[in-house]
N, CA, C and O atoms as CSV, one atom per row, in Angstrom:
chain,resi,resn,atom,element,x,y,z
A,1,UNK,N,N,1.788,-7.416,-17.544
A,1,UNK,CA,C,2.160,-7.917,-16.247
A,1,UNK,C,C,2.763,-9.317,-16.345
A,1,UNK,O,O,3.626,-9.684,-15.549
A,2,UNK,N,N,2.315,-10.077,-17.301
A,2,UNK,CA,C,2.815,-11.439,-17.445
A,2,UNK,C,C,4.320,-11.447,-17.658
A,2,UNK,O,O,5.023,-12.327,-17.161
A,3,UNK,N,N,4.801,-10.471,-18.393
A,3,UNK,CA,C,6.227,-10.397,-18.689
A,3,UNK,C,C,7.014,-10.088,-17.421
A,3,UNK,O,O,8.073,-10.669,-17.182
A,4,UNK,N,N,6.495,-9.176,-16.618
A,4,UNK,CA,C,7.151,-8.824,-15.359
A,4,UNK,C,C,7.120,-10.015,-14.412
A,4,UNK,O,O,8.117,-10.314,-13.754
A,5,UNK,N,N,5.982,-10.693,-14.342
A,5,UNK,CA,C,5.885,-11.876,-13.495
A,5,UNK,C,C,6.897,-12.941,-13.927
A,5,UNK,O,O,7.518,-13.596,-13.090
A,6,UNK,N,N,7.051,-13.100,-15.217
A,6,UNK,CA,C,8.039,-14.056,-15.718
A,6,UNK,C,C,9.441,-13.681,-15.280
A,6,UNK,O,O,10.225,-14.548,-14.892
A,7,UNK,N,N,9.761,-12.402,-15.339
A,7,UNK,CA,C,11.077,-11.933,-14.903
A,7,UNK,C,C,11.256,-12.159,-13.404
A,7,UNK,O,O,12.335,-12.552,-12.960
A,8,UNK,N,N,10.207,-11.914,-12.626
A,8,UNK,CA,C,10.301,-12.115,-11.173
A,8,UNK,C,C,10.460,-13.598,-10.835
A,8,UNK,O,O,11.171,-13.956,-9.896
A,9,UNK,N,N,9.800,-14.444,-11.598
A,9,UNK,CA,C,9.942,-15.881,-11.395
A,9,UNK,C,C,11.374,-16.317,-11.666
A,9,UNK,O,O,11.946,-17.099,-10.907
A,10,UNK,N,N,11.946,-15.813,-12.743
A,10,UNK,CA,C,13.337,-16.133,-13.046
A,10,UNK,C,C,14.262,-15.637,-11.937
A,10,UNK,O,O,15.194,-16.335,-11.537
A,11,UNK,N,N,14.000,-14.437,-11.451
A,11,UNK,CA,C,14.834,-13.894,-10.366
A,11,UNK,C,C,14.738,-14.756,-9.112
A,11,UNK,O,O,15.753,-15.081,-8.496
A,12,UNK,N,N,13.516,-15.124,-8.738
A,12,UNK,CA,C,13.349,-15.928,-7.518
A,12,UNK,C,C,13.963,-17.317,-7.649
A,12,UNK,O,O,14.332,-17.936,-6.651
A,13,UNK,N,N,14.072,-17.804,-8.884
A,13,UNK,CA,C,14.693,-19.108,-9.127
A,13,UNK,C,C,16.210,-18.995,-9.235
A,13,UNK,O,O,16.902,-20.004,-9.362
A,14,UNK,N,N,16.726,-17.770,-9.184
A,14,UNK,CA,C,18.169,-17.574,-9.277
A,14,UNK,C,C,18.700,-17.654,-10.695
A,14,UNK,O,O,19.899,-17.842,-10.905
A,15,UNK,N,N,17.825,-17.515,-11.657
A,15,UNK,CA,C,18.217,-17.578,-13.072
A,15,UNK,C,C,18.457,-16.173,-13.608
A,15,UNK,O,O,17.992,-15.188,-13.035
A,16,UNK,N,N,19.192,-16.093,-14.719
A,16,UNK,CA,C,19.397,-14.818,-15.385
A,16,UNK,C,C,18.093,-14.377,-16.039
A,16,UNK,O,O,17.369,-15.179,-16.627
A,17,UNK,N,N,17.816,-13.091,-15.923
A,17,UNK,CA,C,16.628,-12.547,-16.575
A,17,UNK,C,C,17.060,-12.084,-17.962
A,17,UNK,O,O,17.626,-11.004,-18.132
A,18,UNK,N,N,16.775,-12.935,-18.950
A,18,UNK,CA,C,17.134,-12.612,-20.328
A,18,UNK,C,C,15.964,-12.979,-21.242
A,18,UNK,O,O,14.972,-13.560,-20.802
A,19,UNK,N,N,16.101,-12.631,-22.516
A,19,UNK,CA,C,15.014,-12.868,-23.474
A,19,UNK,C,C,14.635,-14.343,-23.539
A,19,UNK,O,O,13.454,-14.691,-23.546
A,20,UNK,N,N,15.637,-15.193,-23.587
A,20,UNK,CA,C,15.386,-16.627,-23.704
A,20,UNK,C,C,14.613,-17.139,-22.487
A,20,UNK,O,O,13.663,-17.908,-22.632
A,21,UNK,N,N,15.017,-16.717,-21.298
A,21,UNK,CA,C,14.372,-17.173,-20.067
A,21,UNK,C,C,12.940,-16.687,-19.938
A,21,UNK,O,O,12.044,-17.466,-19.612
A,22,UNK,N,N,12.717,-15.394,-20.193
A,22,UNK,CA,C,11.367,-14.834,-20.091
A,22,UNK,C,C,10.452,-15.494,-21.117
A,22,UNK,O,O,9.306,-15.824,-20.810
A,23,UNK,N,N,10.952,-15.685,-22.329
A,23,UNK,CA,C,10.161,-16.335,-23.371
A,23,UNK,C,C,9.792,-17.756,-22.957
A,23,UNK,O,O,8.654,-18.186,-23.150
A,24,UNK,N,N,10.745,-18.479,-22.392
A,24,UNK,CA,C,10.488,-19.857,-21.972
A,24,UNK,C,C,9.456,-19.913,-20.851
A,24,UNK,O,O,8.582,-20.780,-20.859
A,25,UNK,N,N,9.548,-19.002,-19.894
A,25,UNK,CA,C,8.592,-18.978,-18.787
A,25,UNK,C,C,7.187,-18.687,-19.311
A,25,UNK,O,O,6.224,-19.344,-18.917
A,26,UNK,N,N,7.075,-17.714,-20.189
A,26,UNK,CA,C,5.768,-17.364,-20.729
A,26,UNK,C,C,5.166,-18.507,-21.543
A,26,UNK,O,O,3.976,-18.805,-21.431
A,27,UNK,N,N,5.997,-19.138,-22.360
A,27,UNK,CA,C,5.492,-20.264,-23.162
A,27,UNK,C,C,5.047,-21.412,-22.268
A,27,UNK,O,O,4.038,-22.061,-22.546
A,28,UNK,N,N,5.792,-21.667,-21.193
A,28,UNK,CA,C,5.417,-22.761,-20.296
A,28,UNK,C,C,4.120,-22.440,-19.549
A,28,UNK,O,O,3.438,-23.347,-19.073
A,29,UNK,N,N,3.781,-21.161,-19.447
A,29,UNK,CA,C,2.525,-20.758,-18.806
A,29,UNK,C,C,1.374,-20.713,-19.804
A,29,UNK,O,O,0.242,-20.396,-19.438
A,30,UNK,N,N,1.663,-21.030,-21.065
A,30,UNK,CA,C,0.617,-21.051,-22.078
A,30,UNK,C,C,0.377,-19.706,-22.738
A,30,UNK,O,O,-0.666,-19.488,-23.354
A,31,UNK,N,N,1.349,-18.797,-22.611
A,31,UNK,CA,C,1.228,-17.471,-23.217
A,31,UNK,C,C,2.156,-17.412,-24.420
A,31,UNK,O,O,3.309,-17.837,-24.342
A,32,UNK,N,N,1.663,-16.893,-25.518
A,32,UNK,CA,C,2.509,-16.704,-26.696
A,32,UNK,C,C,3.150,-15.321,-26.566
A,32,UNK,O,O,2.491,-14.304,-26.780
A,33,UNK,N,N,4.434,-15.289,-26.215
A,33,UNK,CA,C,5.082,-13.995,-25.951
A,33,UNK,C,C,5.319,-13.176,-27.210
A,33,UNK,O,O,5.588,-13.707,-28.287
A,34,UNK,N,N,5.211,-11.868,-27.037
A,34,UNK,CA,C,5.512,-10.912,-28.095
A,34,UNK,C,C,6.990,-10.560,-27.949
A,34,UNK,O,O,7.406,-10.034,-26.917
A,35,UNK,N,N,7.778,-10.849,-28.976
A,35,UNK,CA,C,9.223,-10.638,-28.913
A,35,UNK,C,C,9.573,-9.186,-28.598
A,35,UNK,O,O,10.534,-8.930,-27.873
A,36,UNK,N,N,8.819,-8.245,-29.124
A,36,UNK,CA,C,9.096,-6.823,-28.871
A,36,UNK,C,C,8.893,-6.475,-27.398
A,36,UNK,O,O,9.671,-5.709,-26.831
A,37,UNK,N,N,7.859,-7.029,-26.776
A,37,UNK,CA,C,7.614,-6.759,-25.359
A,37,UNK,C,C,8.690,-7.403,-24.484
A,37,UNK,O,O,9.111,-6.830,-23.479
A,38,UNK,N,N,9.125,-8.593,-24.878
A,38,UNK,CA,C,10.188,-9.257,-24.131
A,38,UNK,C,C,11.458,-8.420,-24.204
A,38,UNK,O,O,12.123,-8.212,-23.189
A,39,UNK,N,N,11.798,-7.940,-25.391
A,39,UNK,CA,C,12.989,-7.110,-25.559
A,39,UNK,C,C,12.863,-5.810,-24.770
A,39,UNK,O,O,13.831,-5.356,-24.161
A,40,UNK,N,N,11.686,-5.217,-24.779
A,40,UNK,CA,C,11.470,-3.975,-24.027
A,40,UNK,C,C,11.628,-4.204,-22.531
A,40,UNK,O,O,12.202,-3.367,-21.834
A,41,UNK,N,N,11.132,-5.315,-22.036
A,41,UNK,CA,C,11.281,-5.640,-20.618
A,41,UNK,C,C,12.743,-5.812,-20.250
A,41,UNK,O,O,13.213,-5.250,-19.260
A,42,UNK,N,N,13.460,-6.587,-21.047
A,42,UNK,CA,C,14.879,-6.830,-20.771
A,42,UNK,C,C,15.653,-5.514,-20.821
A,42,UNK,O,O,16.528,-5.276,-19.988
A,43,UNK,N,N,15.336,-4.668,-21.782
A,43,UNK,CA,C,16.011,-3.369,-21.886
A,43,UNK,C,C,15.708,-2.492,-20.675
A,43,UNK,O,O,16.588,-1.781,-20.191
A,44,UNK,N,N,14.472,-2.537,-20.184
A,44,UNK,CA,C,14.109,-1.707,-19.033
A,44,UNK,C,C,14.743,-2.211,-17.739
A,44,UNK,O,O,14.900,-1.449,-16.785
A,45,UNK,N,N,15.103,-3.479,-17.705
A,45,UNK,CA,C,15.734,-4.036,-16.504
A,45,UNK,C,C,17.261,-3.948,-16.527
A,45,UNK,O,O,17.921,-4.333,-15.563
A,46,UNK,N,N,17.815,-3.442,-17.623
A,46,UNK,CA,C,19.270,-3.301,-17.735
A,46,UNK,C,C,19.781,-2.399,-16.616
A,46,UNK,O,O,19.279,-1.290,-16.432
A,47,UNK,N,N,20.762,-2.866,-15.879
A,47,UNK,CA,C,21.393,-2.065,-14.833
A,47,UNK,C,C,20.575,-1.922,-13.565
A,47,UNK,O,O,20.933,-1.130,-12.693
A,48,UNK,N,N,19.492,-2.661,-13.440
A,48,UNK,CA,C,18.660,-2.580,-12.241
A,48,UNK,C,C,18.935,-3.799,-11.369
A,48,UNK,O,O,18.936,-4.935,-11.843
A,49,UNK,N,N,19.168,-3.538,-10.086
A,49,UNK,CA,C,19.351,-4.610,-9.125
A,49,UNK,C,C,17.960,-5.027,-8.640
A,49,UNK,O,O,17.367,-4.355,-7.795
A,50,UNK,N,N,17.452,-6.111,-9.164
A,50,UNK,CA,C,16.088,-6.559,-8.877
A,50,UNK,C,C,15.918,-6.854,-7.389
A,50,UNK,O,O,14.883,-6.515,-6.817
A,51,UNK,N,N,16.892,-7.466,-6.761
A,51,UNK,CA,C,16.795,-7.786,-5.337
A,51,UNK,C,C,16.644,-6.520,-4.504
A,51,UNK,O,O,15.866,-6.493,-3.551
A,52,UNK,N,N,17.382,-5.476,-4.857
A,52,UNK,CA,C,17.302,-4.203,-4.131
A,52,UNK,C,C,15.930,-3.551,-4.319
A,52,UNK,O,O,15.351,-3.030,-3.366
A,53,UNK,N,N,15.426,-3.581,-5.526
A,53,UNK,CA,C,14.110,-2.991,-5.808
A,53,UNK,C,C,13.025,-3.745,-5.042
A,53,UNK,O,O,12.121,-3.123,-4.485
A,54,UNK,N,N,13.103,-5.056,-5.008
A,54,UNK,CA,C,12.114,-5.846,-4.282
A,54,UNK,C,C,12.189,-5.591,-2.777
A,54,UNK,O,O,11.160,-5.546,-2.102
A,55,UNK,N,N,13.397,-5.426,-2.253
A,55,UNK,CA,C,13.555,-5.140,-0.826
A,55,UNK,C,C,12.912,-3.797,-0.477
A,55,UNK,O,O,12.255,-3.671,0.557
A,56,UNK,N,N,13.101,-2.798,-1.338
A,56,UNK,CA,C,12.482,-1.491,-1.103
A,56,UNK,C,C,10.967,-1.587,-1.218
A,56,UNK,O,O,10.245,-0.939,-0.461
A,57,UNK,N,N,10.486,-2.379,-2.146
A,57,UNK,CA,C,9.042,-2.525,-2.340
A,57,UNK,C,C,8.405,-3.213,-1.139
A,57,UNK,O,O,7.278,-2.885,-0.767
A,58,UNK,N,N,9.100,-4.151,-0.537
A,58,UNK,CA,C,8.574,-4.841,0.637
A,58,UNK,C,C,8.553,-3.915,1.836
A,58,UNK,O,O,7.655,-4.019,2.672
A,59,UNK,N,N,9.515,-3.014,1.947
A,59,UNK,CA,C,9.594,-2.102,3.081
A,59,UNK,C,C,8.603,-0.960,2.963
A,59,UNK,O,O,8.183,-0.413,3.983
A,60,UNK,N,N,8.220,-0.588,1.773
A,60,UNK,CA,C,7.339,0.563,1.577
A,60,UNK,C,C,5.969,0.393,2.237
A,60,UNK,O,O,5.526,1.321,2.914
A,61,UNK,N,N,5.277,-0.731,2.081
A,61,UNK,CA,C,3.984,-0.869,2.750
A,61,UNK,C,C,4.112,-0.845,4.267
A,61,UNK,O,O,3.225,-0.334,4.952
A,62,UNK,N,N,5.194,-1.387,4.800
A,62,UNK,CA,C,5.401,-1.380,6.241
A,62,UNK,C,C,5.555,0.055,6.722
A,62,UNK,O,O,5.000,0.428,7.755
A,63,UNK,N,N,6.304,0.860,5.979
A,63,UNK,CA,C,6.486,2.258,6.349
A,63,UNK,C,C,5.168,3.012,6.281
A,63,UNK,O,O,4.899,3.857,7.135
A,64,UNK,N,N,4.355,2.727,5.297
A,64,UNK,CA,C,3.065,3.400,5.164
A,64,UNK,C,C,2.138,3.036,6.312
A,64,UNK,O,O,1.430,3.899,6.832
A,65,UNK,N,N,2.132,1.780,6.708
A,65,UNK,CA,C,1.288,1.341,7.821
A,65,UNK,C,C,1.786,1.953,9.120
A,65,UNK,O,O,0.988,2.396,9.946
A,66,UNK,N,N,3.102,1.981,9.305
A,66,UNK,CA,C,3.668,2.548,10.522
A,66,UNK,C,C,3.380,4.038,10.615
A,66,UNK,O,O,3.146,4.551,11.710
A,67,UNK,N,N,3.391,4.727,9.511
A,67,UNK,CA,C,3.102,6.156,9.518
A,67,UNK,C,C,1.633,6.423,9.790
A,67,UNK,O,O,1.297,7.436,10.404
A,68,UNK,N,N,0.763,5.549,9.355
A,68,UNK,CA,C,-0.667,5.738,9.550
A,68,UNK,C,C,-1.113,5.326,10.951
A,68,UNK,O,O,-2.131,5.822,11.434
A,69,UNK,N,N,-0.392,4.447,11.603
A,69,UNK,CA,C,-0.796,3.935,12.911
A,69,UNK,C,C,-0.906,5.025,13.975
A,69,UNK,O,O,-1.884,5.014,14.721
A,70,UNK,N,N,0.028,5.961,14.092
A,70,UNK,CA,C,-0.124,6.992,15.120
A,70,UNK,C,C,-1.330,7.907,14.897
A,70,UNK,O,O,-1.816,8.519,15.848
A,71,UNK,N,N,-1.802,8.007,13.710
A,71,UNK,CA,C,-2.943,8.870,13.420
A,71,UNK,C,C,-4.221,8.323,14.050
A,71,UNK,O,O,-5.095,9.100,14.433
A,72,UNK,N,N,-4.344,7.037,14.162
A,72,UNK,CA,C,-5.560,6.443,14.694
A,72,UNK,C,C,-5.820,6.856,16.149
A,72,UNK,O,O,-6.945,7.257,16.446
A,73,UNK,N,N,-4.852,6.783,17.078
A,73,UNK,CA,C,-5.124,7.228,18.449
A,73,UNK,C,C,-5.473,8.717,18.522
A,73,UNK,O,O,-6.292,9.120,19.348
A,74,UNK,N,N,-4.868,9.520,17.682
A,74,UNK,CA,C,-5.174,10.951,17.686
A,74,UNK,C,C,-6.630,11.179,17.295
A,74,UNK,O,O,-7.296,12.049,17.857
A,75,UNK,N,N,-7.122,10.405,16.340
A,75,UNK,CA,C,-8.516,10.525,15.939
A,75,UNK,C,C,-9.438,10.119,17.080
A,75,UNK,O,O,-10.473,10.750,17.289
A,76,UNK,N,N,-9.080,9.079,17.817
A,76,UNK,CA,C,-9.904,8.638,18.940
A,76,UNK,C,C,-9.955,9.710,20.023
A,76,UNK,O,O,-11.012,9.965,20.600
A,77,UNK,N,N,-8.802,10.342,20.299
A,77,UNK,CA,C,-8.761,11.403,21.302
A,77,UNK,C,C,-9.630,12.575,20.880
A,77,UNK,O,O,-10.340,13.154,21.702
A,78,UNK,N,N,-9.576,12.924,19.614
A,78,UNK,CA,C,-10.380,14.033,19.120
A,78,UNK,C,C,-11.867,13.718,19.266
A,78,UNK,O,O,-12.655,14.593,19.625
A,79,UNK,N,N,-12.251,12.471,18.989
A,79,UNK,CA,C,-13.647,12.082,19.125
A,79,UNK,C,C,-14.084,12.130,20.582
A,79,UNK,O,O,-15.208,12.536,20.876
A,80,UNK,N,N,-13.191,11.711,21.516
A,80,UNK,CA,C,-13.515,11.752,22.936
A,80,UNK,C,C,-13.727,13.191,23.387
A,80,UNK,O,O,-14.655,13.479,24.144
A,81,UNK,N,N,-12.865,14.095,22.923
A,81,UNK,CA,C,-12.999,15.501,23.287
A,81,UNK,C,C,-14.305,16.072,22.769
A,81,UNK,O,O,-14.972,16.834,23.469
A,82,UNK,N,N,-14.678,15.708,21.545
A,82,UNK,CA,C,-15.933,16.184,20.986
A,82,UNK,C,C,-17.111,15.695,21.816
A,82,UNK,O,O,-18.052,16.448,22.066
A,83,UNK,N,N,-17.064,14.434,22.246
A,83,UNK,CA,C,-18.150,13.892,23.051
A,83,UNK,C,C,-18.234,14.614,24.392
A,83,UNK,O,O,-19.328,14.916,24.869
A,84,UNK,N,N,-17.064,14.894,25.009
A,84,UNK,CA,C,-17.055,15.602,26.281
A,84,UNK,C,C,-17.653,16.986,26.120
A,84,UNK,O,O,-18.452,17.426,26.947
A,85,UNK,N,N,-17.267,17.670,25.056
A,85,UNK,CA,C,-17.795,19.009,24.813
A,85,UNK,C,C,-19.295,18.963,24.579
A,85,UNK,O,O,-20.024,19.828,25.064
A,86,UNK,N,N,-19.761,17.972,23.849
A,86,UNK,CA,C,-21.187,17.854,23.585
A,86,UNK,C,C,-21.962,17.642,24.881
A,86,UNK,O,O,-23.033,18.221,25.060
A,87,UNK,N,N,-21.433,16.818,25.786
A,87,UNK,CA,C,-22.099,16.573,27.057
A,87,UNK,C,C,-22.129,17.844,27.897
A,87,UNK,O,O,-23.144,18.162,28.516
A,88,UNK,N,N,-21.009,18.573,27.917
A,88,UNK,CA,C,-20.947,19.808,28.697
A,88,UNK,C,C,-21.938,20.835,28.185
A,88,UNK,O,O,-22.612,21.489,28.981
A,89,UNK,N,N,-22.037,20.987,26.920
A,89,UNK,CA,C,-22.959,21.954,26.326
A,89,UNK,C,C,-24.392,21.542,26.609
A,89,UNK,O,O,-25.211,22.389,26.964
A,90,UNK,N,N,-24.709,20.303,26.465
A,90,UNK,CA,C,-26.087,19.862,26.670
A,90,UNK,C,C,-26.492,19.996,28.131
A,90,UNK,O,O,-27.655,20.297,28.400
A,91,UNK,N,N,-25.595,19.790,29.084
A,91,UNK,CA,C,-25.903,19.955,30.498
A,91,UNK,C,C,-26.157,21.426,30.820
A,91,UNK,O,O,-27.071,21.753,31.578
A,92,UNK,N,N,-25.350,22.307,30.244
A,92,UNK,CA,C,-25.527,23.738,30.474
A,92,UNK,C,C,-26.868,24.210,29.910
A,92,UNK,O,O,-27.580,25.001,30.529
A,93,UNK,N,N,-27.186,23.711,28.735
A,93,UNK,CA,C,-28.465,24.081,28.136
A,93,UNK,C,C,-29.631,23.587,28.984
A,93,UNK,O,O,-30.637,24.277,29.147
A,94,UNK,N,N,-29.475,22.385,29.517
A,94,UNK,CA,C,-30.534,21.831,30.353
A,94,UNK,C,C,-30.690,22.649,31.623
A,94,UNK,O,O,-31.816,22.924,32.040
A,95,UNK,N,N,-29.592,23.041,32.245
A,95,UNK,CA,C,-29.647,23.848,33.461
A,95,UNK,C,C,-30.258,25.211,33.175
A,95,UNK,O,O,-31.055,25.712,33.968
A,96,UNK,N,N,-29.893,25.811,32.059
A,96,UNK,CA,C,-30.465,27.113,31.711
A,96,UNK,C,C,-31.966,26.989,31.473
A,96,UNK,O,O,-32.725,27.879,31.856
A,97,UNK,N,N,-32.390,25.937,30.867
A,97,UNK,CA,C,-33.820,25.729,30.623
A,97,UNK,C,C,-34.595,25.528,31.912
A,97,UNK,O,O,-35.702,26.048,32.055
A,98,UNK,N,N,-34.026,24.775,32.862
A,98,UNK,CA,C,-34.689,24.549,34.158
A,98,UNK,C,C,-34.799,25.842,34.963
A,98,UNK,O,O,-35.826,26.109,35.588
A,99,UNK,N,N,-33.726,26.647,34.942
A,99,UNK,CA,C,-33.779,27.897,35.710
A,99,UNK,C,C,-34.814,28.854,35.132
A,99,UNK,O,O,-35.405,29.649,35.862
A,100,UNK,N,N,-35.028,28.781,33.856
A,100,UNK,CA,C,-36.043,29.636,33.244
A,100,UNK,C,C,-37.437,29.219,33.680
A,100,UNK,O,O,-38.328,30.061,33.793
A,101,UNK,N,N,-37.637,27.921,33.929
A,101,UNK,CA,C,-38.935,27.436,34.369
A,101,UNK,C,C,-39.260,27.902,35.785
A,101,UNK,O,O,-40.404,28.229,36.099
A,102,UNK,N,N,-38.222,27.928,36.642
A,102,UNK,CA,C,-38.459,28.230,38.052
A,102,UNK,C,C,-38.102,29.661,38.391
A,102,UNK,O,O,-38.145,30.027,39.565
A,103,UNK,N,N,-37.762,30.467,37.444
A,103,UNK,CA,C,-37.552,31.874,37.534
A,103,UNK,C,C,-36.582,32.357,38.452
A,103,UNK,O,O,-36.376,33.567,38.554
């Protein structure tokens, strides 16, 4: 994760994400970078628009929350209906029990 964080820091600073930059960021954070991991990170970011990926990542949680929000009122309605049904059943049972007492 440190390597990815270093790349994101470079991106947010408007710098090029390259081996030299990621290595410098990691060293300044007190991490001794592994050259192979730095190269692998740079290779995996080749041809990727970091700004676009970050914009999609920021929108994804909002979409998930928005999709989950309508479910909450439906659950409340279902619970209200269950409570109404429970009250109706218990009243009927009570009335049936009373009529049995008085024949």
